[in-house]
C-alpha positions, 0 to 999 in steps of 0.5 A: 554429891556425882553429876551422873550424865547421860546420853540421850538414847538411855533418856526416859521421859520421868530423868533428865541428861544430869543428874546428881546423886546424893547416896554415897556411893564408892564405883562404878557397880555401887552406882549403878545398883543406886540407879537402877534403885532411882530408875528400874530398868536403868542397870539392865540399859546400862549392861550393853558393851556399847557404852563405857562410861568416862570419871572426871573427862577421864574414859575409864577402860578397864576394872570398870565396875570397881573404879573407885568413886568419890563424890565431886566425880562426874561420871558419865555414860558414853555411846561406843563409836564405831566407823569404816 
């Protein structure tokens, strides 16, 4: 099981901000495919450079789609914050 946390800006009425995925997935790419099956259109929303992924509180900066996942991981989608 993998726990997914989404920012409020991605939330839809039928979707909680935090939920568990019981489908076995081995990478962030597979996780996005599973999320798309559950919430059509979410993969398109996530395909935006303003979103980063953190796994177990560690920001993933390289090889994001291939980053390995295992049961018990917490994946958080984090919007990029820019400032000047």
